[in-house]
C-alpha positions in Angstrom: -72.1 56.1 14.7 -74.2 56.1 11.7 -72.6 53.6 9.2 -73.4 52.8 5.6 -72.0 49.7 4.0 -71.7 49.6 0.2 -71.6 46.1 -1.4 -72.0 44.3 -4.7 -74.9 42.4 -3.3 -76.6 41.3 -0.1 -78.4 38.3 1.3 -80.7 36.6 0.6 -80.4 37.3 -3.1 -76.6 37.3 -3.1 -74.7 34.9 -0.8 -71.1 34.8 -1.9 -68.1 35.6 0.4 -68.2 39.4 0.3 -72.0 39.5 0.8 -71.9 37.1 3.7 -69.1 39.0 5.3 -70.9 42.3 4.9 -74.1 40.8 6.4 -72.2 39.4 9.4 -70.2 42.6 10.1 -73.3 44.9 9.7 -75.3 42.8 12.1 -72.6 42.9 14.7 -72.3 46.7 14.3 -76.0 47.3 14.5 -75.9 46.2 18.2 -73.9 49.4 18.9 -74.6 51.7 15.9 -77.1 52.8 13.3 -76.2 50.7 10.3 -77.6 50.6 6.7 -76.7 48.9 3.4 -76.5 50.2 -0.2 -76.0 47.4 -2.7 -76.4 46.3 -6.3 -79.2 43.9 -7.2 -79.3 41.7 -10.3 -82.9 41.5 -11.4 -83.4 40.9 -15.2 -87.2 41.5 -14.9 -86.8 45.1 -13.7 -85.7 48.2 -15.4 -82.1 49.4 -14.9 -81.4 51.4 -11.8 -84.7 50.6 -10.2 -84.6 51.2 -6.4 -86.0 48.8 -3.9 -85.9 49.6 -0.1 -86.4 46.8 2.4 -85.6 45.8 6.0 -83.5 42.6 6.0 -83.2 41.1 9.5 -83.4 44.5 11.0 -81.1 46.2 8.6 -82.4 48.9 6.2 -81.2 47.9 2.7 -81.4 49.9 -0.5 -81.0 47.7 -3.6 -80.2 49.3 -7.0 -80.8 47.2 -10.0 -78.0 46.9 -12.5 -78.2 44.2 -15.1 -75.5 45.9 -17.2 -77.9 46.5 -20.1 -76.3 49.9 -20.6 -72.7 48.5 -20.5 -71.4 49.1 -24.1 -67.7 49.6 -23.4 -65.0 48.6 -20.9 -65.6 51.9 -19.0 -69.3 51.3 -18.6 -68.4 48.0 -16.8 -66.7 49.9 -14.0 -68.3 53.3 -14.1 -72.1 54.0 -13.9 -72.9 57.8 -13.6 -76.6 57.0 -13.0 -75.7 54.9 -10.0 -73.4 57.6 -8.8 -76.2 60.0 -8.9 -78.5 57.6 -7.0 -75.8 57.1 -4.4 -75.3 60.8 -4.0 -79.0 61.3 -3.3 -78.9 58.3 -0.8 -76.0 59.8 1.2 -77.7 63.2 1.4 -80.8 61.4 2.6 -79.0 59.2 5.2 -76.3 61.6 6.3 -74.0 58.8 7.6 -70.9 59.5 9.8 -68.9 57.1 7.7 -69.2 54.9 4.6 -67.5 51.5 4.4 -67.1 50.3 0.8 -67.0 46.5 0.8 -67.1 46.4 -3.0 -67.9 48.7 -5.9 -68.2 46.0 -8.6 -71.7 45.9 -10.1 -72.2 49.5 -8.9 -69.5 52.0 -9.9 -65.9 52.6 -9.0 -66.8 56.3 -8.9 -68.8 55.9 -5.6 -65.9 56.8 -3.3 -65.5 60.1 -5.1 -69.2 60.8 -4.4 -68.6 60.4 -0.7 -65.6 62.6 -0.9 -67.5 65.3 -2.7 -70.1 65.3 0.1 -67.3 65.4 2.7 -68.3 62.1 4.2 -65.4 60.0 5.6 -65.0 56.5 4.2 -62.9 53.4 4.1 -62.7 50.5 1.6 -61.9 46.8 2.0 -59.9 45.1 -0.7 -61.7 41.7 -0.9 -60.2 40.8 -4.2 -58.3 42.2 -7.2 -61.1 43.8 -9.2 -59.5 47.3 -8.9 -56.5 45.8 -10.7 -58.0 43.0 -12.8 -61.4 43.3 -14.7 -62.0 39.6 -14.0 -61.2 40.1 -10.3 -58.8 37.2 -9.7 -55.5 37.9 -11.6 -55.8 34.7 -13.6 -55.3 34.2 -17.3 -57.9 32.3 -19.3 -55.6 29.3 -19.0 -55.9 29.6 -15.2 -52.3 30.7 -14.8 -51.4 33.3 -12.2 -51.3 36.8 -13.9 -49.1 39.7 -12.7 -51.6 42.3 -13.8 -51.8 45.0 -16.4 -49.3 47.2 -14.4 -46.7 44.5 -15.3 -47.7 44.5 -18.9 -50.3 41.7 -19.0 -52.7 42.1 -21.9 -56.2 42.1 -20.5 -57.6 41.5 -24.1 -56.4 37.9 -23.9 -58.9 37.3 -21.0 -61.8 39.4 -22.1 -61.6 38.2 -25.7 -64.0 39.9 -28.1 -66.8 40.4 -25.5 -66.3 44.1 -24.8 -65.7 45.0 -28.4 -68.7 43.0 -29.8 -70.9 44.4 -27.0 -69.9 47.9 -27.9 -70.7 47.4 -31.6 -74.1 45.7 -30.9 -75.2 48.5 -28.6 -75.0 50.9 -31.5 -77.7 48.9 -33.4 -81.2 50.5 -33.1 -83.3 48.8 -30.4 -80.7 46.2 -29.8 -81.2 46.0 -26.0 -85.0 45.8 -26.3 -84.9 43.1 -28.9 -82.2 41.1 -27.0 -84.2 41.1 -23.8 -87.5 40.3 -25.5 -86.3 37.5 -27.8 -83.2 36.0 -26.3 -83.5 34.1 -23.0 -81.0 35.0 -20.3 -79.4 31.5 -20.5 -78.7 31.9 -24.2 -77.3 35.4 -23.6 -74.8 34.0 -21.1 -73.8 31.2 -23.5 -73.2 33.7 -26.3 -71.0 35.9 -24.0 -69.1 32.8 -23.0 -68.4 31.9 -26.6 -67.3 35.5 -27.3 -64.9 35.4 -24.4 -63.1 32.5 -26.0 -62.1 34.6 -29.0 -58.7 36.0 -28.5 -57.2 38.9 -30.5 -54.2 38.3 -32.6 -51.4 40.3 -31.1 -47.9 40.9 -32.5 -44.8 42.0 -30.6 -45.4 45.5 -31.8 -48.9 45.5 -30.2 -47.7 44.7 -26.7 -48.4 48.2 -25.3 -51.5 48.3 -23.0 -54.5 49.2 -25.1 -55.9 52.6 -24.2 -59.2 51.5 -22.6 -57.3 49.2 -20.2 -54.7 51.9 -19.6 -57.4 54.4 -18.7 -59.1 51.8 -16.4 -55.8 51.1 -14.6 -55.0 54.8 -14.1 -58.5 55.6 -12.9 -58.5 52.8 -10.4 -55.0 53.7 -9.1 -56.1 57.4 -8.7 -59.3 56.3 -7.0 -57.6 54.0 -4.5 -55.0 56.7 -3.6 -57.6 59.2 -2.6 -59.1 56.8 0.0 -57.9 57.6 3.6 -57.8 53.9 4.7 -57.8 50.7 2.8 -58.2 47.4 4.6 -56.4 44.4 3.3 -57.4 41.0 4.7 -53.8 39.6 4.3 -50.2 40.7 4.0 -50.2 39.3 0.5 -53.1 41.3 -0.6 -51.5 44.5 0.7 -48.3 43.8 -1.2 -50.2 43.2 -4.5 -51.9 46.6 -4.1 -48.6 48.2 -3.2 -47.1 46.8 -6.4 -50.1 48.3 -8.2 -49.0 51.8 -7.0 -51.2 52.4 -4.0 -49.5 54.5 -1.2 -48.1 52.3 1.6 -49.4 54.5 4.3 -53.0 54.0 3.5 -53.2 50.2 3.4 -53.7 48.5 6.7 -53.7 44.7 7.1 -56.7 43.6 9.1 -57.7 39.9 8.9 -61.4 39.3 8.9 -63.4 37.5 11.5 -65.9 34.6 11.3 -69.3 34.1 12.9 -68.4 31.7 15.7 -71.7 31.2 17.5 -72.6 28.0 15.7 -69.2 26.6 16.4 -69.6 26.8 20.2 -71.1 23.3 20.5 -69.6 21.1 17.7 -70.9 17.6 17.4 -68.6 14.7 18.2 -66.6 13.4 15.2 -67.9 10.3 13.5 -65.5 7.4 13.0 -64.7 5.7 9.7 -62.1 3.2 8.5 -61.7 5.5 5.4 -59.8 8.8 5.3 -62.5 11.3 4.2 -61.3 14.3 2.2 -63.6 17.3 1.9 -64.0 20.3 -0.3 -66.1 23.4 0.7 -66.9 26.1 -1.8 -68.2 26.9 -5.3 -67.8 24.3 -8.0 -65.8 26.7 -10.1 -62.6 26.3 -12.2 -60.7 29.0 -10.4 -61.2 27.1 -7.1 -59.3 24.1 -8.6 -62.0 21.6 -7.7 -61.6 19.9 -11.1 -57.9 19.3 -10.4 -58.8 17.9 -7.0 -61.2 15.4 -8.5 -58.5 14.3 -11.0 -55.9 14.1 -8.3 -58.2 12.1 -6.0 -58.9 9.7 -8.9 -55.2 8.8 -9.0 -55.3 7.5 -5.4 -55.3 3.7 -5.6 -56.9 2.8 -2.3 -60.5 2.0 -1.7 -60.2 3.3 1.9 -60.4 7.0 0.9 -63.4 9.2 0.1 -63.9 12.7 -1.4 -66.9 14.8 -0.3 -67.7 18.0 -2.3 -69.8 20.5 -0.5 -71.0 23.3 -2.8 -72.8 24.0 -6.0 -72.7 25.7 -9.4 -75.1 26.4 -12.3 -76.7 23.0 -13.0 -76.3 23.4 -16.7 -72.7 24.6 -16.6 -70.4 22.3 -18.6 -67.8 22.4 -15.9 -70.3 21.3 -13.2 -71.6 18.6 -15.6 -68.0 17.2 -16.0 -67.6 17.1 -12.2 -70.9 15.2 -11.9 -69.7 12.7 -14.6 -66.4 12.1 -12.7 -68.4 11.5 -9.5 -70.7 9.1 -11.3 -67.6 7.1 -12.5 -66.0 6.9 -9.0 -68.1 5.7 -6.1 -65.6 7.1 -3.7 -66.6 10.7 -4.7 -69.7 12.2 -3.2 -71.4 15.4 -4.3 -73.1 16.8 -1.2 -74.6 19.9 -2.8 -75.3 23.3 -1.4 -74.9 23.8 2.3 -75.8 26.3 5.0 -73.0 27.8 7.0 -74.7 27.1 10.3 -74.7 23.4 9.4 -70.9 23.2 8.8 -70.0 21.9 12.2 -72.4 19.0 11.7 -71.3 18.4 8.1 -67.6 18.5 8.9 -67.9 16.0 11.7 -67.9 13.4 8.9 -64.7 14.8 7.3 -61.0 14.2 8.2 -59.1 16.6 5.9 -60.2 19.7 4.1 -58.6 20.4 0.7 -58.3 24.0 -0.7 -56.8 23.6 -4.2 -57.2 27.2 -5.2 -55.6 28.4 -8.5 -55.9 32.1 -7.6 -54.2 34.2 -4.9 -56.9 34.1 -2.3 -56.9 37.3 -0.3 -58.1 35.7 2.9 -59.7 32.2 2.6 -62.7 31.7 4.9 -62.7 28.0 4.2 -59.3 27.4 5.8 -60.5 29.1 9.0 -63.7 27.0 9.0 -61.6 23.9 8.7 -59.5 25.0 11.7 -62.7 25.6 13.7 -63.7 22.0 12.9 -60.3 20.8 14.1 -59.4 19.6 10.6 -56.0 19.8 8.9 -55.9 21.5 5.5 -54.2 20.5 2.3 -54.0 23.8 0.3 -52.3 25.7 -2.5 -49.4 27.9 -1.5 -51.0 31.0 -2.8 -52.2 34.4 -1.6 -53.0 34.7 2.0 -53.4 31.0 2.7 -49.8 30.5 4.0 -50.5 33.2 6.6 -52.9 30.8 8.4 -51.8 27.3 7.2 -48.2 26.3 8.1 -46.8 23.4 6.1 -46.2 20.4 8.2 -47.9 22.0 11.3 -51.6 22.4 10.8 -51.7 21.3 7.2 -49.8 20.7 4.0 -49.1 23.3 1.3 -48.6 22.5 -2.4 -47.7 24.7 -5.4 -50.8 26.0 -7.2 -52.1 24.1 -10.2 -49.6 21.3 -9.5 -51.7 18.1 -9.8 -48.8 15.8 -9.1 -47.9 17.6 -5.9 -51.5 17.5 -4.8 -51.6 13.7 -5.5 -48.5 13.3 -3.4 -50.0 15.3 -0.5 -53.2 13.3 -0.5 -51.3 10.0 -0.8 -49.0 11.1 2.1 -52.0 11.5 4.4 -53.7 8.3 3.1 -50.5 6.3 3.9 -49.7 8.0 7.2 -52.9 8.3 9.3 -50.8 9.3 12.3 -49.7 12.4 10.4 -53.3 13.3 9.8 -54.0 13.0 13.5 -51.0 15.2 14.4 -52.0 17.9 11.9 -55.6 17.8 13.2 -54.4 18.4 16.8 -52.4 21.4 15.7 -55.4 22.6 13.6 -57.7 22.4 16.6 -55.3 24.6 18.6 -55.0 27.3 15.9 -57.0 30.4 16.9 -59.6 32.0 14.6 -60.8 35.5 15.1 -64.5 36.1 15.8 -66.6 38.6 13.8 -67.2 40.5 17.1 -63.5 41.0 17.7 -63.1 42.0 14.0 -66.1 44.4 14.2 -64.5 46.2 17.2 -61.2 46.5 15.2 -63.0 47.9 12.2 -64.8 50.4 14.4 -61.5 51.5 15.8 -60.4 52.2 12.2 -63.6 54.3 11.7 -62.8 56.4 14.7 -59.2 57.0 13.5 -60.5 58.1 10.1 -63.2 60.3 11.7 -60.6 62.0 13.9 -58.6 63.1 10.9 -59.2 66.3 8.9 -61.1 65.4 5.7 -62.4 67.1 2.7 
């Protein structure tokens, strides 16, 4: 088969979860198939929609620059006709048998329609909730779980004045050129952050969904319902999209796989008189790492440690607060950015992994990595996490954003080391799917879609 993956980014310039997954899946598939990647690239120094072709570890990759300089309304944040034209030309050039949309964010939600117009079969993986929620995570600005606009949530409360002000500014002559010449990128991001804090005053009579958000919701629902096969990484994710109005027959639950090669020979565990809690992931508020730091600070014993593996923008106020908390508590260790291949070595010094997510994670790679390391998991009972972590068996589950419950769970393990050992034994026996097995499952989906009449 000739396969094209479409993603919001691709290593080495983009290394978040979707990008890493796309990289791993594409490399497995290229052992049996002809595989290429079409992705978005953020490159402030280049003109919008500049194309750059390269070979990345044997994979042909076409990167299309989108810095959102042309984004002057809500619609232009999810539709980009110029990118749709470039994608159409790319598909005519490549002539793939199937297109696998990993993500359309940063590109255009109109790309699946382009493949359909060219009569090329395609599938799409639902990695997050961007097709429902403009901020992707179904969280309010106060970090509370949000039901979504289809349940009447007012998206203006999250986006604040950003879209409105951006639209007004783009109507000023030479605004974009002056902004890019005179205002550093860091300052631009700070201004947008300030604007996002502004919340519109709404009255009871204004509770109807504003037209721009209503149009977005209807467009996304229509787009998703024309896709022959949607892949959801968890049952929870599938249910969210069913509630959004996607046809039940098109969504298939298919949990993802991990690259297991570097887990074949794990180093022996180090011993310590202290119970060592670990966190793996971005230092970001939606991940709940700030709540974890506060909860850990409430543990009284000196025989516990907290190790934070991950990074965030060094000048971000949130990251600076975390650094301040670590400086005030010698039991907290900031370990910085890590390479996935080194995780077995790094986690040999950890006893328990904590996943305090505030949002409904669709899959949670971190929980699987903990299980591969034979570590129990203390996690929020949200999204797809309870589908892999069983409370009291291979970990402990707590309500999301419940700091007191998190403190109680950490204390429980600190006070009962035998429990931590029992949970670790169960964790080590929990199976984790390999990326090779997953790739074969995905290819079976491709063949099913290819065997169907399309057009």
